[in-house]
mmJSON file of the N, C-alpha and C atoms, coordinates in Angstrom:
{"data_MODEL":{"atom_site":{
"group_PDB":["ATOM","ATOM","ATOM","ATOM","ATOM","ATOM","ATOM","ATOM","ATOM","ATOM","ATOM","ATOM","ATOM","ATOM","ATOM","ATOM","ATOM","ATOM","ATOM","ATOM","ATOM","ATOM","ATOM","ATOM","ATOM","ATOM","ATOM","ATOM","ATOM","ATOM","ATOM","ATOM","ATOM","ATOM","ATOM","ATOM","ATOM","ATOM","ATOM","ATOM","ATOM","ATOM","ATOM","ATOM","ATOM","ATOM","ATOM","ATOM","ATOM","ATOM","ATOM","ATOM","ATOM","ATOM","ATOM","ATOM","ATOM","ATOM","ATOM","ATOM","ATOM","ATOM","ATOM","ATOM","ATOM","ATOM","ATOM","ATOM","ATOM","ATOM","ATOM","ATOM","ATOM","ATOM","ATOM","ATOM","ATOM","ATOM","ATOM","ATOM","ATOM","ATOM","ATOM","ATOM","ATOM","ATOM","ATOM","ATOM","ATOM","ATOM","ATOM","ATOM","ATOM","ATOM","ATOM","ATOM","ATOM","ATOM","ATOM","ATOM","ATOM","ATOM","ATOM","ATOM","ATOM","ATOM","ATOM","ATOM","ATOM","ATOM","ATOM","ATOM","ATOM","ATOM","ATOM","ATOM","ATOM","ATOM","ATOM","ATOM","ATOM","ATOM","ATOM","ATOM","ATOM","ATOM","ATOM","ATOM","ATOM","ATOM","ATOM","ATOM","ATOM","ATOM","ATOM","ATOM","ATOM","ATOM","ATOM","ATOM","ATOM","ATOM","ATOM","ATOM","ATOM","ATOM","ATOM","ATOM","ATOM","ATOM","ATOM","ATOM","ATOM","ATOM","ATOM","ATOM","ATOM","ATOM","ATOM","ATOM","ATOM","ATOM","ATOM","ATOM","ATOM","ATOM","ATOM","ATOM","ATOM","ATOM","ATOM","ATOM","ATOM","ATOM","ATOM","ATOM","ATOM","ATOM","ATOM","ATOM","ATOM","ATOM","ATOM","ATOM","ATOM","ATOM","ATOM","ATOM","ATOM","ATOM","ATOM","ATOM","ATOM","ATOM","ATOM","ATOM","ATOM","ATOM","ATOM","ATOM","ATOM","ATOM","ATOM","ATOM","ATOM","ATOM","ATOM","ATOM","ATOM","ATOM","ATOM","ATOM","ATOM","ATOM","ATOM","ATOM"],
"id":[1,2,3,4,5,6,7,8,9,10,11,12,13,14,15,16,17,18,19,20,21,22,23,24,25,26,27,28,29,30,31,32,33,34,35,36,37,38,39,40,41,42,43,44,45,46,47,48,49,50,51,52,53,54,55,56,57,58,59,60,61,62,63,64,65,66,67,68,69,70,71,72,73,74,75,76,77,78,79,80,81,82,83,84,85,86,87,88,89,90,91,92,93,94,95,96,97,98,99,100,101,102,103,104,105,106,107,108,109,110,111,112,113,114,115,116,117,118,119,120,121,122,123,124,125,126,127,128,129,130,131,132,133,134,135,136,137,138,139,140,141,142,143,144,145,146,147,148,149,150,151,152,153,154,155,156,157,158,159,160,161,162,163,164,165,166,167,168,169,170,171,172,173,174,175,176,177,178,179,180,181,182,183,184,185,186,187,188,189,190,191,192,193,194,195,196,197,198,199,200,201,202,203,204,205,206,207,208,209,210,211,212,213,214,215,216],
"type_symbol":["N","C","C","N","C","C","N","C","C","N","C","C","N","C","C","N","C","C","N","C","C","N","C","C","N","C","C","N","C","C","N","C","C","N","C","C","N","C","C","N","C","C","N","C","C","N","C","C","N","C","C","N","C","C","N","C","C","N","C","C","N","C","C","N","C","C","N","C","C","N","C","C","N","C","C","N","C","C","N","C","C","N","C","C","N","C","C","N","C","C","N","C","C","N","C","C","N","C","C","N","C","C","N","C","C","N","C","C","N","C","C","N","C","C","N","C","C","N","C","C","N","C","C","N","C","C","N","C","C","N","C","C","N","C","C","N","C","C","N","C","C","N","C","C","N","C","C","N","C","C","N","C","C","N","C","C","N","C","C","N","C","C","N","C","C","N","C","C","N","C","C","N","C","C","N","C","C","N","C","C","N","C","C","N","C","C","N","C","C","N","C","C","N","C","C","N","C","C","N","C","C","N","C","C","N","C","C","N","C","C","N","C","C","N","C","C"],
"label_atom_id":["N","CA","C","N","CA","C","N","CA","C","N","CA","C","N","CA","C","N","CA","C","N","CA","C","N","CA","C","N","CA","C","N","CA","C","N","CA","C","N","CA","C","N","CA","C","N","CA","C","N","CA","C","N","CA","C","N","CA","C","N","CA","C","N","CA","C","N","CA","C","N","CA","C","N","CA","C","N","CA","C","N","CA","C","N","CA","C","N","CA","C","N","CA","C","N","CA","C","N","CA","C","N","CA","C","N","CA","C","N","CA","C","N","CA","C","N","CA","C","N","CA","C","N","CA","C","N","CA","C","N","CA","C","N","CA","C","N","CA","C","N","CA","C","N","CA","C","N","CA","C","N","CA","C","N","CA","C","N","CA","C","N","CA","C","N","CA","C","N","CA","C","N","CA","C","N","CA","C","N","CA","C","N","CA","C","N","CA","C","N","CA","C","N","CA","C","N","CA","C","N","CA","C","N","CA","C","N","CA","C","N","CA","C","N","CA","C","N","CA","C","N","CA","C","N","CA","C","N","CA","C","N","CA","C","N","CA","C","N","CA","C","N","CA","C","N","CA","C","N","CA","C"],
"label_alt_id":[null,null,null,null,null,null,null,null,null,null,null,null,null,null,null,null,null,null,null,null,null,null,null,null,null,null,null,null,null,null,null,null,null,null,null,null,null,null,null,null,null,null,null,null,null,null,null,null,null,null,null,null,null,null,null,null,null,null,null,null,null,null,null,null,null,null,null,null,null,null,null,null,null,null,null,null,null,null,null,null,null,null,null,null,null,null,null,null,null,null,null,null,null,null,null,null,null,null,null,null,null,null,null,null,null,null,null,null,null,null,null,null,null,null,null,null,null,null,null,null,null,null,null,null,null,null,null,null,null,null,null,null,null,null,null,null,null,null,null,null,null,null,null,null,null,null,null,null,null,null,null,null,null,null,null,null,null,null,null,null,null,null,null,null,null,null,null,null,null,null,null,null,null,null,null,null,null,null,null,null,null,null,null,null,null,null,null,null,null,null,null,null,null,null,null,null,null,null,null,null,null,null,null,null,null,null,null,null,null,null,null,null,null,null,null,null],
"label_comp_id":["MET","MET","MET","LYS","LYS","LYS","LYS","LYS","LYS","LYS","LYS","LYS","GLN","GLN","GLN","LYS","LYS","LYS","GLU","GLU","GLU","GLU","GLU","GLU","ILE","ILE","ILE","GLU","GLU","GLU","ALA","ALA","ALA","LYS","LYS","LYS","SER","SER","SER","VAL","VAL","VAL","GLU","GLU","GLU","GLU","GLU","GLU","LEU","LEU","LEU","VAL","VAL","VAL","LYS","LYS","LYS","GLU","GLU","GLU","ILE","ILE","ILE","GLU","GLU","GLU","LYS","LYS","LYS","ARG","ARG","ARG","GLN","GLN","GLN","GLY","GLY","GLY","GLU","GLU","GLU","ILE","ILE","ILE","SER","SER","SER","ARG","ARG","ARG","LEU","LEU","LEU","ARG","ARG","ARG","ILE","ILE","ILE","ASP","ASP","ASP","VAL","VAL","VAL","ARG","ARG","ARG","MET","MET","MET","ALA","ALA","ALA","ARG","ARG","ARG","VAL","VAL","VAL","LYS","LYS","LYS","ASP","ASP","ASP","VAL","VAL","VAL","SER","SER","SER","SER","SER","SER","LEU","LEU","LEU","LYS","LYS","LYS","ARG","ARG","ARG","LYS","LYS","LYS","THR","THR","THR","ASP","ASP","ASP","GLU","GLU","GLU","LEU","LEU","LEU","ALA","ALA","ALA","VAL","VAL","VAL","VAL","VAL","VAL","LYS","LYS","LYS","THR","THR","THR","ILE","ILE","ILE","LEU","LEU","LEU","GLY","GLY","GLY","GLU","GLU","GLU","LYS","LYS","LYS","LYS","LYS","LYS","ALA","ALA","ALA","PHE","PHE","PHE","GLY","GLY","GLY","LYS","LYS","LYS","ASP","ASP","ASP","LYS","LYS","LYS","ILE","ILE","ILE","GLU","GLU","GLU"],
"label_asym_id":["A","A","A","A","A","A","A","A","A","A","A","A","A","A","A","A","A","A","A","A","A","A","A","A","A","A","A","A","A","A","A","A","A","A","A","A","A","A","A","A","A","A","A","A","A","A","A","A","A","A","A","A","A","A","A","A","A","A","A","A","A","A","A","A","A","A","A","A","A","A","A","A","A","A","A","A","A","A","A","A","A","A","A","A","A","A","A","A","A","A","A","A","A","A","A","A","A","A","A","A","A","A","A","A","A","A","A","A","A","A","A","A","A","A","A","A","A","A","A","A","A","A","A","A","A","A","A","A","A","A","A","A","A","A","A","A","A","A","A","A","A","A","A","A","A","A","A","A","A","A","A","A","A","A","A","A","A","A","A","A","A","A","A","A","A","A","A","A","A","A","A","A","A","A","A","A","A","A","A","A","A","A","A","A","A","A","A","A","A","A","A","A","A","A","A","A","A","A","A","A","A","A","A","A","A","A","A","A","A","A","A","A","A","A","A","A"],
"label_entity_id":["1","1","1","1","1","1","1","1","1","1","1","1","1","1","1","1","1","1","1","1","1","1","1","1","1","1","1","1","1","1","1","1","1","1","1","1","1","1","1","1","1","1","1","1","1","1","1","1","1","1","1","1","1","1","1","1","1","1","1","1","1","1","1","1","1","1","1","1","1","1","1","1","1","1","1","1","1","1","1","1","1","1","1","1","1","1","1","1","1","1","1","1","1","1","1","1","1","1","1","1","1","1","1","1","1","1","1","1","1","1","1","1","1","1","1","1","1","1","1","1","1","1","1","1","1","1","1","1","1","1","1","1","1","1","1","1","1","1","1","1","1","1","1","1","1","1","1","1","1","1","1","1","1","1","1","1","1","1","1","1","1","1","1","1","1","1","1","1","1","1","1","1","1","1","1","1","1","1","1","1","1","1","1","1","1","1","1","1","1","1","1","1","1","1","1","1","1","1","1","1","1","1","1","1","1","1","1","1","1","1","1","1","1","1","1","1"],
"label_seq_id":[1,1,1,2,2,2,3,3,3,4,4,4,5,5,5,6,6,6,7,7,7,8,8,8,9,9,9,10,10,10,11,11,11,12,12,12,13,13,13,14,14,14,15,15,15,16,16,16,17,17,17,18,18,18,19,19,19,20,20,20,21,21,21,22,22,22,23,23,23,24,24,24,25,25,25,26,26,26,27,27,27,28,28,28,29,29,29,30,30,30,31,31,31,32,32,32,33,33,33,34,34,34,35,35,35,36,36,36,37,37,37,38,38,38,39,39,39,40,40,40,41,41,41,42,42,42,43,43,43,44,44,44,45,45,45,46,46,46,47,47,47,48,48,48,49,49,49,50,50,50,51,51,51,52,52,52,53,53,53,54,54,54,55,55,55,56,56,56,57,57,57,58,58,58,59,59,59,60,60,60,61,61,61,62,62,62,63,63,63,64,64,64,65,65,65,66,66,66,67,67,67,68,68,68,69,69,69,70,70,70,71,71,71,72,72,72],
"pdbx_PDB_ins_code":[null,null,null,null,null,null,null,null,null,null,null,null,null,null,null,null,null,null,null,null,null,null,null,null,null,null,null,null,null,null,null,null,null,null,null,null,null,null,null,null,null,null,null,null,null,null,null,null,null,null,null,null,null,null,null,null,null,null,null,null,null,null,null,null,null,null,null,null,null,null,null,null,null,null,null,null,null,null,null,null,null,null,null,null,null,null,null,null,null,null,null,null,null,null,null,null,null,null,null,null,null,null,null,null,null,null,null,null,null,null,null,null,null,null,null,null,null,null,null,null,null,null,null,null,null,null,null,null,null,null,null,null,null,null,null,null,null,null,null,null,null,null,null,null,null,null,null,null,null,null,null,null,null,null,null,null,null,null,null,null,null,null,null,null,null,null,null,null,null,null,null,null,null,null,null,null,null,null,null,null,null,null,null,null,null,null,null,null,null,null,null,null,null,null,null,null,null,null,null,null,null,null,null,null,null,null,null,null,null,null,null,null,null,null,null,null],
"Cartn_x":[72.749,73.102,72.587,71.975,71.423,72.523,72.241,73.233,73.665,72.717,73.035,73.97,73.737,74.609,76.021,76.107,77.415,78.163,77.452,78.081,78.592,77.834,78.265,79.539,79.622,80.809,82.009,81.79,82.885,83.438,82.615,83.046,83.903,83.936,84.687,86.183,86.966,88.421,88.829,90.095,90.609,90.462,90.773,90.668,89.229,88.296,86.882,86.426,86.953,86.584,87.099,88.298,88.849,87.966,87.538,86.641,85.301,84.816,83.542,83.647,84.769,84.972,84.978,85.688,85.729,84.336,83.57,82.212,81.328,81.407,80.566,80.976,82.268,82.703,82.159,82.124,81.543,80.061,79.348,77.92,77.683,78.508,78.342,78.613,79.64,79.939,78.812,78.252,77.113,75.894,75.688,74.544,74.679,75.899,76.11,75.74,76.137,75.795,74.289,73.651,72.202,71.468,71.974,71.342,71.464,72.631,72.82,71.948,71.726,70.915,69.425,69.086,67.702,67.05,67.819,67.28,66.832,67.291,66.975,66.024,64.949,64.0,64.39,65.034,65.446,66.878,67.009,68.321,69.051,68.306,68.934,69.67,69.42,70.125,71.632,72.016,73.44,74.088,73.422,73.935,74.058,73.055,73.099,74.27,74.473,75.566,76.926,77.092,78.377,78.603,77.535,77.661,78.048,77.448,77.785,79.243,79.696,81.091,82.023,81.656,82.48,82.584,81.5,81.52,82.47,82.394,83.265,84.725,85.012,86.389,86.886,86.01,86.378,86.726,85.901,86.161,87.478,87.724,88.983,90.168,90.054,91.12,91.396,90.33,90.505,91.247,90.87,91.522,92.993,93.297,94.695,95.485,94.872,95.565,95.908,94.998,95.227,95.887,96.055,96.732,95.966,94.659,93.826,93.086,92.847,92.039,90.561,90.221,88.83,88.8,87.886,87.721,86.768,87.122,86.272,85.516],
"Cartn_y":[71.553,71.229,72.346,71.935,72.912,73.507,74.691,75.418,74.622,73.962,73.189,72.024,71.37,70.272,70.785,71.944,72.524,72.874,73.401,73.735,72.481,71.379,70.123,69.61,69.76,69.317,70.188,71.494,72.4,72.101,71.533,71.238,69.973,69.187,67.927,68.179,67.221,67.314,66.878,67.066,66.716,65.217,64.404,62.949,62.526,63.158,62.842,63.256,64.376,64.833,63.878,63.352,62.395,61.15,60.666,59.504,59.825,61.035,61.469,61.506,61.989,62.04,60.637,59.725,58.342,57.728,57.977,57.44,57.997,59.311,59.943,59.521,59.313,58.851,57.461,56.61,55.28,55.349,56.242,56.42,56.889,57.825,58.37,57.302,56.498,55.461,54.435,54.06,53.126,53.759,55.042,55.743,55.866,56.104,56.176,54.858,53.763,52.446,52.247,52.624,52.47,53.322,54.515,55.377,54.745,54.207,53.563,52.331,51.615,50.399,50.715,51.983,52.464,51.953,51.801,51.393,52.587,53.768,54.972,55.834,56.268,57.133,58.603,58.95,60.33,60.528,60.843,60.988,62.222,63.218,64.441,64.214,63.092,62.806,62.669,62.216,62.107,63.491,64.459,65.833,66.402,66.161,66.647,66.039,64.74,64.058,64.587,64.831,65.349,66.775,67.563,68.917,68.887,67.964,67.83,67.398,66.497,66.058,67.239,68.096,69.265,70.195,70.344,71.191,70.608,69.301,68.648,68.793,68.599,68.739,70.178,71.15,72.549,72.868,72.388,72.622,71.971,70.76,70.073,70.871,71.373,72.173,73.438,74.075,75.283,74.964,73.864,73.494,73.17,72.497,72.17,73.425,74.345,75.555,76.45,76.522,77.384,76.653,75.344,74.568,74.467,74.593,74.521,73.202,72.714,71.507,71.87,73.071,73.513,74.955,75.251,76.614,77.345,78.549,79.315,80.374],
"Cartn_z":[137.512,138.87,139.774,140.852,141.771,142.638,143.148,143.933,145.162,145.806,147.005,146.673,145.532,145.111,144.85,144.232,143.927,145.21,146.192,147.468,148.171,148.073,148.68,148.014,146.704,145.974,146.336,146.472,146.825,148.213,149.085,150.452,150.532,149.476,149.493,149.324,149.806,149.666,148.257,147.944,146.617,146.363,147.372,147.209,146.948,147.661,147.457,146.062,145.585,144.244,143.174,143.366,142.401,142.354,143.512,143.557,142.904,143.139,142.552,141.028,140.511,139.062,138.477,139.119,138.628,138.613,139.675,139.766,138.647,138.451,137.428,136.018,135.779,134.462,134.177,135.191,135.03,134.718,135.411,135.157,133.725,133.272,131.924,130.874,131.075,130.082,130.015,131.175,131.165,130.504,130.778,130.203,128.686,128.199,126.748,126.073,126.693,126.143,126.155,127.273,127.374,126.341,126.064,125.061,123.677,123.368,122.062,121.903,123.003,122.957,123.107,123.204,123.34,124.621,125.682,126.981,127.807,127.437,128.197,127.386,128.037,127.337,127.471,128.587,128.827,128.325,127.059,126.433,126.969,127.415,127.917,129.236,129.891,131.146,130.907,129.728,129.389,129.383,128.808,128.769,130.181,131.012,132.392,133.157,132.981,133.688,133.241,131.937,131.461,131.96,132.045,132.579,134.056,134.812,136.227,136.394,135.538,135.586,135.319,134.388,134.076,135.283,136.025,137.22,138.262,138.468,139.451,139.038,137.753,137.273,137.425,137.209,137.357,138.806,139.72,141.144,141.553,141.072,141.375,140.83,139.62,139.025,139.811,140.301,141.106,142.397,143.022,144.279,144.058,142.972,142.679,142.33,141.596,141.174,142.362,143.315,144.464,145.619,145.479,146.508,147.803,147.7,148.895,148.906,150.109,150.235,150.14,150.608,150.531,150.056,149.169,148.673,149.611,149.982,150.896,150.15],
"occupancy":[1.0,1.0,1.0,1.0,1.0,1.0,1.0,1.0,1.0,1.0,1.0,1.0,1.0,1.0,1.0,1.0,1.0,1.0,1.0,1.0,1.0,1.0,1.0,1.0,1.0,1.0,1.0,1.0,1.0,1.0,1.0,1.0,1.0,1.0,1.0,1.0,1.0,1.0,1.0,1.0,1.0,1.0,1.0,1.0,1.0,1.0,1.0,1.0,1.0,1.0,1.0,1.0,1.0,1.0,1.0,1.0,1.0,1.0,1.0,1.0,1.0,1.0,1.0,1.0,1.0,1.0,1.0,1.0,1.0,1.0,1.0,1.0,1.0,1.0,1.0,1.0,1.0,1.0,1.0,1.0,1.0,1.0,1.0,1.0,1.0,1.0,1.0,1.0,1.0,1.0,1.0,1.0,1.0,1.0,1.0,1.0,1.0,1.0,1.0,1.0,1.0,1.0,1.0,1.0,1.0,1.0,1.0,1.0,1.0,1.0,1.0,1.0,1.0,1.0,1.0,1.0,1.0,1.0,1.0,1.0,1.0,1.0,1.0,1.0,1.0,1.0,1.0,1.0,1.0,1.0,1.0,1.0,1.0,1.0,1.0,1.0,1.0,1.0,1.0,1.0,1.0,1.0,1.0,1.0,1.0,1.0,1.0,1.0,1.0,1.0,1.0,1.0,1.0,1.0,1.0,1.0,1.0,1.0,1.0,1.0,1.0,1.0,1.0,1.0,1.0,1.0,1.0,1.0,1.0,1.0,1.0,1.0,1.0,1.0,1.0,1.0,1.0,1.0,1.0,1.0,1.0,1.0,1.0,1.0,1.0,1.0,1.0,1.0,1.0,1.0,1.0,1.0,1.0,1.0,1.0,1.0,1.0,1.0,1.0,1.0,1.0,1.0,1.0,1.0,1.0,1.0,1.0,1.0,1.0,1.0,1.0,1.0,1.0,1.0,1.0,1.0],
"B_iso_or_equiv":[0.0,0.0,0.0,0.0,0.0,0.0,0.0,0.0,0.0,0.0,0.0,0.0,0.0,0.0,0.0,0.0,0.0,0.0,0.0,0.0,0.0,0.0,0.0,0.0,0.0,0.0,0.0,0.0,0.0,0.0,0.0,0.0,0.0,0.0,0.0,0.0,0.0,0.0,0.0,0.0,0.0,0.0,0.0,0.0,0.0,0.0,0.0,0.0,0.0,0.0,0.0,0.0,0.0,0.0,0.0,0.0,0.0,0.0,0.0,0.0,0.0,0.0,0.0,0.0,0.0,0.0,0.0,0.0,0.0,0.0,0.0,0.0,0.0,0.0,0.0,0.0,0.0,0.0,0.0,0.0,0.0,0.0,0.0,0.0,0.0,0.0,0.0,0.0,0.0,0.0,0.0,0.0,0.0,0.0,0.0,0.0,0.0,0.0,0.0,0.0,0.0,0.0,0.0,0.0,0.0,0.0,0.0,0.0,0.0,0.0,0.0,0.0,0.0,0.0,0.0,0.0,0.0,0.0,0.0,0.0,0.0,0.0,0.0,0.0,0.0,0.0,0.0,0.0,0.0,0.0,0.0,0.0,0.0,0.0,0.0,0.0,0.0,0.0,0.0,0.0,0.0,0.0,0.0,0.0,0.0,0.0,0.0,0.0,0.0,0.0,0.0,0.0,0.0,0.0,0.0,0.0,0.0,0.0,0.0,0.0,0.0,0.0,0.0,0.0,0.0,0.0,0.0,0.0,0.0,0.0,0.0,0.0,0.0,0.0,0.0,0.0,0.0,0.0,0.0,0.0,0.0,0.0,0.0,0.0,0.0,0.0,0.0,0.0,0.0,0.0,0.0,0.0,0.0,0.0,0.0,0.0,0.0,0.0,0.0,0.0,0.0,0.0,0.0,0.0,0.0,0.0,0.0,0.0,0.0,0.0,0.0,0.0,0.0,0.0,0.0,0.0],
"pdbx_formal_charge":[null,null,null,null,null,null,null,null,null,null,null,null,null,null,null,null,null,null,null,null,null,null,null,null,null,null,null,null,null,null,null,null,null,null,null,null,null,null,null,null,null,null,null,null,null,null,null,null,null,null,null,null,null,null,null,null,null,null,null,null,null,null,null,null,null,null,null,null,null,null,null,null,null,null,null,null,null,null,null,null,null,null,null,null,null,null,null,null,null,null,null,null,null,null,null,null,null,null,null,null,null,null,null,null,null,null,null,null,null,null,null,null,null,null,null,null,null,null,null,null,null,null,null,null,null,null,null,null,null,null,null,null,null,null,null,null,null,null,null,null,null,null,null,null,null,null,null,null,null,null,null,null,null,null,null,null,null,null,null,null,null,null,null,null,null,null,null,null,null,null,null,null,null,null,null,null,null,null,null,null,null,null,null,null,null,null,null,null,null,null,null,null,null,null,null,null,null,null,null,null,null,null,null,null,null,null,null,null,null,null,null,null,null,null,null,null],
"auth_seq_id":[1,1,1,2,2,2,3,3,3,4,4,4,5,5,5,6,6,6,7,7,7,8,8,8,9,9,9,10,10,10,11,11,11,12,12,12,13,13,13,14,14,14,15,15,15,16,16,16,17,17,17,18,18,18,19,19,19,20,20,20,21,21,21,22,22,22,23,23,23,24,24,24,25,25,25,26,26,26,27,27,27,28,28,28,29,29,29,30,30,30,31,31,31,32,32,32,33,33,33,34,34,34,35,35,35,36,36,36,37,37,37,38,38,38,39,39,39,40,40,40,41,41,41,42,42,42,43,43,43,44,44,44,45,45,45,46,46,46,47,47,47,48,48,48,49,49,49,50,50,50,51,51,51,52,52,52,53,53,53,54,54,54,55,55,55,56,56,56,57,57,57,58,58,58,59,59,59,60,60,60,61,61,61,62,62,62,63,63,63,64,64,64,65,65,65,66,66,66,67,67,67,68,68,68,69,69,69,70,70,70,71,71,71,72,72,72],
"auth_comp_id":["MET","MET","MET","LYS","LYS","LYS","LYS","LYS","LYS","LYS","LYS","LYS","GLN","GLN","GLN","LYS","LYS","LYS","GLU","GLU","GLU","GLU","GLU","GLU","ILE","ILE","ILE","GLU","GLU","GLU","ALA","ALA","ALA","LYS","LYS","LYS","SER","SER","SER","VAL","VAL","VAL","GLU","GLU","GLU","GLU","GLU","GLU","LEU","LEU","LEU","VAL","VAL","VAL","LYS","LYS","LYS","GLU","GLU","GLU","ILE","ILE","ILE","GLU","GLU","GLU","LYS","LYS","LYS","ARG","ARG","ARG","GLN","GLN","GLN","GLY","GLY","GLY","GLU","GLU","GLU","ILE","ILE","ILE","SER","SER","SER","ARG","ARG","ARG","LEU","LEU","LEU","ARG","ARG","ARG","ILE","ILE","ILE","ASP","ASP","ASP","VAL","VAL","VAL","ARG","ARG","ARG","MET","MET","MET","ALA","ALA","ALA","ARG","ARG","ARG","VAL","VAL","VAL","LYS","LYS","LYS","ASP","ASP","ASP","VAL","VAL","VAL","SER","SER","SER","SER","SER","SER","LEU","LEU","LEU","LYS","LYS","LYS","ARG","ARG","ARG","LYS","LYS","LYS","THR","THR","THR","ASP","ASP","ASP","GLU","GLU","GLU","LEU","LEU","LEU","ALA","ALA","ALA","VAL","VAL","VAL","VAL","VAL","VAL","LYS","LYS","LYS","THR","THR","THR","ILE","ILE","ILE","LEU","LEU","LEU","GLY","GLY","GLY","GLU","GLU","GLU","LYS","LYS","LYS","LYS","LYS","LYS","ALA","ALA","ALA","PHE","PHE","PHE","GLY","GLY","GLY","LYS","LYS","LYS","ASP","ASP","ASP","LYS","LYS","LYS","ILE","ILE","ILE","GLU","GLU","GLU"],
"auth_asym_id":["A","A","A","A","A","A","A","A","A","A","A","A","A","A","A","A","A","A","A","A","A","A","A","A","A","A","A","A","A","A","A","A","A","A","A","A","A","A","A","A","A","A","A","A","A","A","A","A","A","A","A","A","A","A","A","A","A","A","A","A","A","A","A","A","A","A","A","A","A","A","A","A","A","A","A","A","A","A","A","A","A","A","A","A","A","A","A","A","A","A","A","A","A","A","A","A","A","A","A","A","A","A","A","A","A","A","A","A","A","A","A","A","A","A","A","A","A","A","A","A","A","A","A","A","A","A","A","A","A","A","A","A","A","A","A","A","A","A","A","A","A","A","A","A","A","A","A","A","A","A","A","A","A","A","A","A","A","A","A","A","A","A","A","A","A","A","A","A","A","A","A","A","A","A","A","A","A","A","A","A","A","A","A","A","A","A","A","A","A","A","A","A","A","A","A","A","A","A","A","A","A","A","A","A","A","A","A","A","A","A","A","A","A","A","A","A"],
"auth_atom_id":["N","CA","C","N","CA","C","N","CA","C","N","CA","C","N","CA","C","N","CA","C","N","CA","C","N","CA","C","N","CA","C","N","CA","C","N","CA","C","N","CA","C","N","CA","C","N","CA","C","N","CA","C","N","CA","C","N","CA","C","N","CA","C","N","CA","C","N","CA","C","N","CA","C","N","CA","C","N","CA","C","N","CA","C","N","CA","C","N","CA","C","N","CA","C","N","CA","C","N","CA","C","N","CA","C","N","CA","C","N","CA","C","N","CA","C","N","CA","C","N","CA","C","N","CA","C","N","CA","C","N","CA","C","N","CA","C","N","CA","C","N","CA","C","N","CA","C","N","CA","C","N","CA","C","N","CA","C","N","CA","C","N","CA","C","N","CA","C","N","CA","C","N","CA","C","N","CA","C","N","CA","C","N","CA","C","N","CA","C","N","CA","C","N","CA","C","N","CA","C","N","CA","C","N","CA","C","N","CA","C","N","CA","C","N","CA","C","N","CA","C","N","CA","C","N","CA","C","N","CA","C","N","CA","C","N","CA","C","N","CA","C","N","CA","C","N","CA","C","N","CA","C"],
"pdbx_PDB_model_num":[1,1,1,1,1,1,1,1,1,1,1,1,1,1,1,1,1,1,1,1,1,1,1,1,1,1,1,1,1,1,1,1,1,1,1,1,1,1,1,1,1,1,1,1,1,1,1,1,1,1,1,1,1,1,1,1,1,1,1,1,1,1,1,1,1,1,1,1,1,1,1,1,1,1,1,1,1,1,1,1,1,1,1,1,1,1,1,1,1,1,1,1,1,1,1,1,1,1,1,1,1,1,1,1,1,1,1,1,1,1,1,1,1,1,1,1,1,1,1,1,1,1,1,1,1,1,1,1,1,1,1,1,1,1,1,1,1,1,1,1,1,1,1,1,1,1,1,1,1,1,1,1,1,1,1,1,1,1,1,1,1,1,1,1,1,1,1,1,1,1,1,1,1,1,1,1,1,1,1,1,1,1,1,1,1,1,1,1,1,1,1,1,1,1,1,1,1,1,1,1,1,1,1,1,1,1,1,1,1,1,1,1,1,1,1,1]
}}}
């Protein structure tokens, strides 16, 4: 994930992050099926998507832990 993408995610509110997580989980589940069915040639995209999801979940956890809507 690029630094600019990470900064954009950090700027989102908790509600937006929850929606983002749901969206990314759906993408990952579809991608897993596509990889098993050999529809995807770039298998490493699954790893990238799961890593991006982990970053979003980490940012959400930080915001919840500190009770802030936005991390400064």
